[in-house]
N, C-alpha and C positions, 0 to 999 in steps of 0.2 A: 433267542430271548432278549428282549430289550432290558437294559440295565438302567435303573433309576438312581440318580445321584442327589445328594444334598451337599452343601458346602458350609463349613465353619470357618469364619474369618472372611470378611467380604472386601478386602483391599485389592490392590492391583493384581496380584497373581491369581486371586479368586476369579477375577473377570476373565483372565486367560483360560482358566479351567472351564468357566461357564461357556465361553465362546466355542470351545472345541467339543464340549459335551453336547451342546445344542446343534452343532454341525454334524455330529455323528449319526448315521441312520439307525443305529441300534442303541442309542443312549438318550436319556431324557433327564433334564434338570428339574427337580421338584421345587427346590427353594434353598434359601440360605439364612444363616444367623451370624450376627456380629455383636460383640458386647456393647457397641455404640449403636443405639437404635436408628439414628439417622443414616448411618452407613448401611445397615440392613435394608432400610426402606429404599435408599437410592439404588442399591444393587438389585433389589427385587423389581423395581420399576424399569431399570435398564434392560433386564433380561425377561421381564414379564413372567415372573415366577413368584412363589409364596415368600413373604417376609415373615419368618418365624420369630415370635416375640421372645421366646426363651430357647435355650439349648434343649431342654426337656421336650418342648413341642416338636422340634426337628427330629430328635432321636425316637420319639414315640410315633412318628408317622410311618405307618406300615407299608406305604408305597416305596420308601427309600431302601435300596439294597446296599449302597455304599456311600460313604461320606468322605469328601476331600477335606483334609485338614490344612487350611491355609493361614493359620495363625502365626504370630511371631515364633521364632525357633524355640524359645524357652517354654512356650505353651503347647508344643506338639505332644508332649507326654500326657498331660492331663486330658487334653481333647481326644487324643488317640485312645486312651483307656476308656473314656466315656463312650466312645463310638463302639469299641469292641464289646464292652460290657452290655451295650444295648443290642448285642447280637447282630451287628452290621459289619460288613467289610470296611476296611479303612485304606485310603490313599493319602499318604502323608508327604507333604512337601519336604524338600531337603532343608537342613539335615534331618534325619529321622528324629533325633532328639539332640541335646547337647550333653548327654550323660549315658555312658554305656549301660549302666545298671537299669536305667529307664528303658532302653532298647530291649534288654532282656525281659523286663516285666511285660512289655508290649507283646513280644514274641510268645511268651508263656500264655498270656491271656488269649491271644489269637488261637493258639493251639487248643486251649481249654474249651473255647466256644466254637471251634471248627470254623473260624472265619479267616479270610485271606487278608494279608497285610502287605500292601504295595508301598514302595518309596519312589518319589519322583527323582529320577536321575536322567534327565532328557538328553544330556550330551552323549550318552551311549549310542544314541540313534544317529549321531552325526556321520555322514557318509565316509569321511576319512577314517574315523574311529572304527566303523564297521569293516572297512577295507583292510585295516591293519589287523583287526580281530581275525578275519579270514586267513590272513597270512600266518598268524600265530597258530591257529587251529590246524592249518595245513603243514606246519613246521617248516615253512619256506625260509624264515629268517635265520634258522640255525641257532647257534648259541647267542644269547643276548649278553652283550658286554656291559653296557651302561644305558641309563635312561635319564635324561635331563629335562626338567620341567621348569618353564619360565612363565610367570604370571605377572604382567605389568599393567595395572589398571589405574584408573583415577576414580576416587570417591571424594567429592569436595565437601565443603562446609554445608552447602544446601542439602546434600544427601542426608546428613545427620540431623540438621535442624528441622527438617520437614517430617521427621519421624519421632514418635515418642518411645521407641524401643531400640532402634538401630544404634549401635555403639555401646550399649549397656551389656555388662557381663551377664546379668540375669536373663535377659530375653534374646540377646543377639548371640552371645557366647564367645565370639572372637572372629577375627578375619578369616581364619581357616575354615570355620563353620559356614559363614555367610557368603564370602566371596569365592573361596577356592575348594570347597568340598567336592564340587563337580570334577575338578581336575584330579584330585586324589582318587575319586571314584573311578575315573577312566584309567588311571594308572593301575589301580587294584583289579579292575575288570580285564585289562590286557595282560598284566604280568604277575598278578597274585599278591599275596601278603608280603609285607616287608618289615624289617627291624630298623628302628631309628638309632643311628649311631650318635649323632649330636646335632645341635642347632642353636641359633641365636635369633633373638627377636628384638625389635625396637619400635617405639612410637616416635617416628622421626618428624612427622609433619602435622599431626592431628590434635595435639595438645589435650585439652580437657573435653574435646568432642567425643572421645572414645575411652573406654575403660581398659583397653588392651593395645596390642601392637598394630602398626600399619605396614610393617616390613619384616621379612625374615629370610633366613637361609638354613636349609637342613640337608644332611647327608644320611642316606639309609642304604640297607642291603636287602635285596630280594631273597626270600627264604628258599624258593624253589630253584632258581638259576644261579644264585650267589652273585648276580650282577650288582653293580653299584647304581645308586640312584641319587638324584639331588633335586631340590626344589628351591627356587629363588622367587620371591614375590614382594610386591609392594602395591599399595593403593595410592601412591603419591606421584604417579605420572603427571606431568604437566598438562593440565586442561582436558586430556582425553585418554581413553584406553589406548595402549600401544600394542600389546602382544599377549596371547595365551597359547603356549606351544608345548609339545612333547616331542623331544628328539630321541630317536632310538639308534644306538650303535650296536650292530649285530654282525655275526659271522658272514652273512650273505647280503647285507644291505645297511645303508644309512638312510633313515627316513625322518623327516620333520613334519609332524602335523602342526599346522600353525594358523596364520591369520590372527585375529583378535580373540577367537572363540573356538579354537580347534575345528575350524570349518574349511580349511584348505590343506593341500599338500604343498608345502613351501620348498621342499628339497627332497630329492630321492636319487639314490644310486643303488641299483639292485642287480642281482645276478639273473637278469632276463625275466623279471616279473614286476615291471613297473606298474604302479597303480594308475589306471587310465579310465576315462569315461565315467567319472563319478557323477552321481545325481547331484543336481544343484542343491545347495544348502538353503534352508529358510533363513529369514532375517533374525538378527539377535533380538532378545527382549528389549524394547525401547521404552525407557522410563522418562523420556522428555529431555532431561539434562544429564543423563548418563545411560549407558547400555549394559545389559547383563549377559548371561549365557545364551546359547542358541535356543530359539523358540521351537521346540519339538513337542510341545504339550499335546498336539494332535496325535502324535505317535504314542505318547504315554496313555492317553485316553483310549485309543484303539487297542493297545495291548491289554488294558484293564478289561475292556469289553470282551475281547477274544479269550482271555484267560478265564474269566468268570463263566464263559460259555464252553469252556473245555477245549478250545481250539488252538491255544498257544500256551507256552510256558511264560511265567512272569519274567519280564525283562530284568527288573531289579527287585529281588525279594527282600524280605525283612532281614535275613542274615547278612546280605550285602550291605544293607543300610547300617546295621550294627557295626560291621567291620570298619566302615569309613569313620564312624564316630570313635571307635576304639583307636584307630590310627591317629586321629587328630588329638585325642586325649594323651596318647603316648608322646606325640610330638611336643605338645605343650609341657608335658611332665619333664622332658629332658632339656628343654630350651633354656638357655641363659639369657636373661633380659639385660640389655646394655644401655638402657635409658640413663 
């Protein structure tokens, strides 16, 4: 069965969704809506689809099966609720919301109306991540001792000045939500839930451009394995992104998933089960003057189509989306600001 999509929020990431929806043999893009009419029109002309004048018009279109929510972070909740209440499935960009209670409301509404609720976490599809996931499922790593996450990126003045929502507490939410929720999701996907021990944050380099931190350090403990975990991050790398990595120290291996975007195996020493012959990774999302996470939206759209047709499980379900939001809220709750 072909799956018909609509899109709410017609900015850069919506174009990524549109590209892969239209390229999929069992998907069709009906149209989009943005609160800025000119943006809606430009999007519709670019992709040769309907420019919906109002959100109600899009949600009332009986052709549409599922709606991609590509609005700013802080608007995911309201848009997602409108989609589900219109009895349509929802695909929400990361983070699911910037409030755990809002995630719970979305999940309840999806259950009430028997609709599916997907969350975009495309880094789960990265070949090195999938390779380590297989090792975990096969129990080859043995006891996991510790996991260290390093996220060293650049977000410059232009990044914030060219946006009317990035850097704001209300619509952005914080650096962990916008820049690094993908990394926390991969850690949760591979190793399960964790308890935050302590953390510190600081706005070292972005001044009044942002309402929150640009750098932080956290220590946590995994509930299942009792392994230690740490996260160090900054968006103040000089001129360009430097690294996005997860290093695993375990009984039978030390493995570093690295590159800038968790797209390579940078180091491995294993008990005769080296990761080899990985499929090539796609390019990172390129925004012109900076790069984001891996561009696996084709795989996200394919999983949506397959899941709605009953052929695959949802790669990132609503509960997973909620857990990442909960973890970030817990991190900010314990963090000491040292500005």
